[in-house]
C-alpha positions in Angstrom: 6.0 -5.5 4.6 1.5 6.4 17.8 2.3 8.6 20.8 0.7 6.7 23.6 1.5 10.0 25.8 -1.7 12.6 27.5 -2.4 15.4 28.6 -3.5 15.8 32.0 -6.3 19.6 32.2 -5.7 21.6 35.4 -8.3 20.4 37.8 -10.7 22.7 39.5 -10.8 23.5 43.2 -12.7 21.1 45.2 -15.0 23.1 47.7 -17.9 21.7 48.6 -21.2 24.3 47.1 -22.6 26.0 49.9 -26.0 24.7 48.8 -27.7 22.5 46.4 -30.0 25.4 45.3 -27.5 26.8 43.1 -27.9 23.8 40.6 -30.3 24.5 37.7 -31.9 21.8 35.9 -33.4 22.8 32.1 -36.6 23.9 32.1 -37.8 21.3 30.7 -36.4 18.8 33.8 -34.5 16.9 32.1 -30.7 16.9 34.5 -27.4 18.6 32.6 -26.1 14.4 33.5 -28.9 13.2 31.2 -28.3 15.6 28.8 -24.6 14.5 29.0 -25.1 11.3 28.4 -27.5 11.3 25.7 -25.7 13.8 24.0 -22.4 11.4 24.6 -24.8 8.0 23.3 -25.4 10.6 20.3 -21.8 11.1 19.3 -21.1 7.9 20.0 -24.1 6.3 18.0 -22.4 9.0 15.2 -18.8 7.7 14.8 -20.3 4.2 14.9 -22.1 5.0 12.0 -19.5 6.2 10.4 -17.4 3.3 11.0 -19.6 1.0 10.1 -19.7 2.6 7.1 -16.1 3.1 5.8 -16.2 -1.2 6.8 -19.4 -1.3 5.0 -18.0 0.6 1.4 -14.5 -1.5 1.8 -16.2 -5.2 2.3 -18.9 -3.4 -1.0 -16.9 -5.5 -3.9 -17.0 -8.7 -2.3 -20.8 -8.4 -3.3 -21.9 -10.5 -6.0 -21.4 -8.2 -9.1 -19.9 -5.4 -7.5 -16.7 -6.2 -8.3 -14.7 -4.9 -10.7 -14.2 -6.6 -14.4 -11.6 -9.2 -14.5 -10.1 -11.3 -17.3 -7.4 -14.0 -16.9 -4.1 -12.8 -18.2 -5.3 -9.0 -18.0 -2.6 -6.8 -17.2 -2.1 -2.9 -15.4 1.0 -2.6 -16.8 0.8 -2.9 -21.1 5.1 -3.3 -21.0 4.8 -6.7 -18.9 3.9 -9.8 -19.3 1.8 -12.0 -17.7 2.8 -14.8 -15.5 0.7 -15.5 -12.4 1.7 -16.5 -8.8 0.4 -18.7 -6.7 -2.9 -18.2 -5.2 -1.2 -18.6 -2.0 1.0 -15.8 -2.4 -1.5 -12.7 -2.5 -4.9 -12.2 -1.2 -8.0 -11.1 -3.4 -9.0 -7.4 -3.2 -11.1 -4.4 -4.9 -7.5 -1.8 -4.4 -8.3 1.1 -4.2 -11.6 1.5 -3.4 -11.3 -1.3 -0.5 -7.9 -0.3 0.6 -6.0 3.2 -1.4 -2.5 2.6 -2.9 0.2 4.9 -2.0 3.5 3.4 -1.8 5.7 1.8 -4.2 8.2 -1.2 -2.6 11.4 -1.8 -4.2 12.5 -5.3 -4.2 16.0 -7.1 -5.2 15.3 -10.5 -5.5 18.9 -12.1 -4.1 18.1 -14.5 -7.3 17.8 -14.6 -10.5 14.7 -13.8 -12.5 14.0 -17.2 -13.6 14.2 -18.7 -10.0 12.0 -15.0 -8.4 9.1 -16.1 -11.2 9.3 -20.2 -9.8 8.8 -19.2 -5.9 6.7 -16.7 -7.1 4.5 -19.2 -7.8 5.3 -21.9 -5.5 2.0 -21.6 -2.8 4.7 -23.0 0.0 6.9 -19.9 -0.3 4.0 -17.5 1.2 5.3 -14.4 -0.6 5.7 -13.1 -3.8 5.2 -9.3 -5.4 3.2 -7.7 -8.3 5.7 -7.4 -10.4 9.8 -8.4 -11.2 12.6 -6.4 -13.6 15.1 -8.3 -15.3 18.0 -7.3 -15.9 17.9 -7.0 -19.2 14.5 -4.7 -18.9 12.0 -6.9 -19.2 9.2 -6.6 -17.1 6.9 -9.8 -16.3 3.3 -9.0 -14.2 2.2 -11.9 -11.6 -0.6 -10.5 -9.3 -2.6 -7.6 -10.5 -2.1 -4.1 -8.6 -6.0 -4.5 -8.1 -5.0 -7.5 -5.3 -2.6 -7.6 -2.0 0.6 -9.7 -2.4 2.7 -10.9 0.3 5.7 -8.5 -0.4 6.3 -6.6 2.9 6.2 -8.7 6.0 3.8 -5.6 7.0 0.3 -6.1 6.1 -0.8 -2.5 6.6 1.7 -2.0 3.7 0.7 -4.6 1.4 -2.4 -3.5 1.6 -1.3 0.0 0.4 1.4 -0.9 -1.8 2.6 -2.3 -5.4 5.8 -4.1 -4.9 8.3 -4.2 -7.6 11.3 -6.8 -7.7 14.3 -6.7 -9.6 17.3 -9.6 -10.2 20.2 -9.7 -9.1 22.2 -9.3 -5.4 21.9 -6.8 -3.0 26.0 -6.9 -2.4 26.3 -7.1 -6.4 26.7 -3.6 -7.9 27.0 -5.1 -11.1 23.4 -6.6 -11.2 21.9 -3.2 -10.9 21.7 -2.2 -14.7 21.1 0.8 -17.3 18.4 -1.5 -18.5 16.9 -2.3 -15.1 16.7 1.4 -14.0 15.3 2.7 -16.5 12.5 0.0 -17.2 11.5 0.0 -13.5 11.8 3.9 -13.7 9.0 4.1 -16.2 6.9 0.9 -14.3 6.8 2.8 -11.2 6.1 6.4 -13.4 3.4 4.2 -14.4 2.0 3.0 -11.8 2.1 6.8 -9.5 0.1 7.6 -12.3 -2.8 5.1 -12.2 -2.8 5.6 -8.2 -2.0 9.3 -7.8 1.3 8.4 -5.9 3.2 11.3 -5.5 6.9 10.8 -6.9 9.0 11.3 -3.6 11.1 8.9 -1.2 7.9 9.2 0.8 5.9 7.4 -1.2 8.4 5.6 -2.7 10.6 3.1 -0.6 13.0 0.2 -0.4 11.9 -3.1 1.1 14.0 -2.0 4.0 12.5 0.8 4.8 8.6 -1.3 6.0 8.2 -1.1 9.7 9.1 -4.3 11.1 11.5 -5.7 8.0 13.9 -8.1 8.8 15.3 -7.7 5.2 17.9 -5.2 3.7 17.3 -4.5 0.2 17.5 -3.4 -2.2 20.6 -2.9 -0.6 23.5 -0.1 0.0 24.2 -0.3 -3.8 20.9 1.0 -4.6 20.9 4.4 -6.6 17.9 5.8 -4.9 18.8 9.6 -6.7 19.7 7.7 -9.9 16.4 5.9 -10.1 14.0 8.8 -8.7 15.5 11.1 -11.5 14.7 8.7 -13.9 10.9 8.2 -12.3 10.8 12.0 -12.6 11.6 11.5 -16.2 9.2 8.8 -17.0 6.3 10.3 -15.2 6.7 14.1 -17.3 7.9 12.6 -20.5 5.5 13.6 -22.9 2.9 10.4 -23.8 4.5 8.0 -26.8 3.8 4.3 -28.1 2.7 1.8 -25.1 6.0 0.0 -24.3 6.0 -3.4 -25.8 6.1 -6.8 -23.3 8.3 -8.6 -24.2 8.5 -12.5 -25.4 10.7 -13.9 -23.1 8.9 -14.0 -19.3 
């Protein structure tokens, strides 16, 4: 799921020099032009080295033996139950080492909990989120937070975000239950704590706010003030027992 303007500097008068003797060369005989060109080459080489280093850092995890250890069915959030999404609906990565995670994207399924799980397991769907939260508060994790979910319709946002689906329909306020809000808020607070994401509306956004999207979720009935207050409370609450995952996925 830039400003192309430029500023032109003032031009100096174009009057001709009265003689070539006023132009001096460096003592070692190297022209000023050569120094400028050489300096530019060094600067360009330095920039290229930085870019190459960043790209190497981004790809380093793909070297055999470097990738973070993984276990099938391992959870990032202890209150969730694991149900794997189809591998066609996400991309293997090693976040945040290759892509920093700085967003949580809120979605609404436009269907039931079971139907969301089903379509995320369908390779033809070509989309999924990391989590689904039910109206009863249960949470299922379908993609590791390490990996990139095809969720936002915007590659850059896919790479930087963790996505949470919520069971229901955007035009039915009754679907947005107290249990769902509370459970989702705890999940979002946990994600923000793990990745150092600020708990604010710049970093916790709706699918509708992703640039280029044609989606409207979580819809006009999603109570952002209520939700953000719940997330803030969960984020500042003293540590307690880990949430117990629902036996029913």
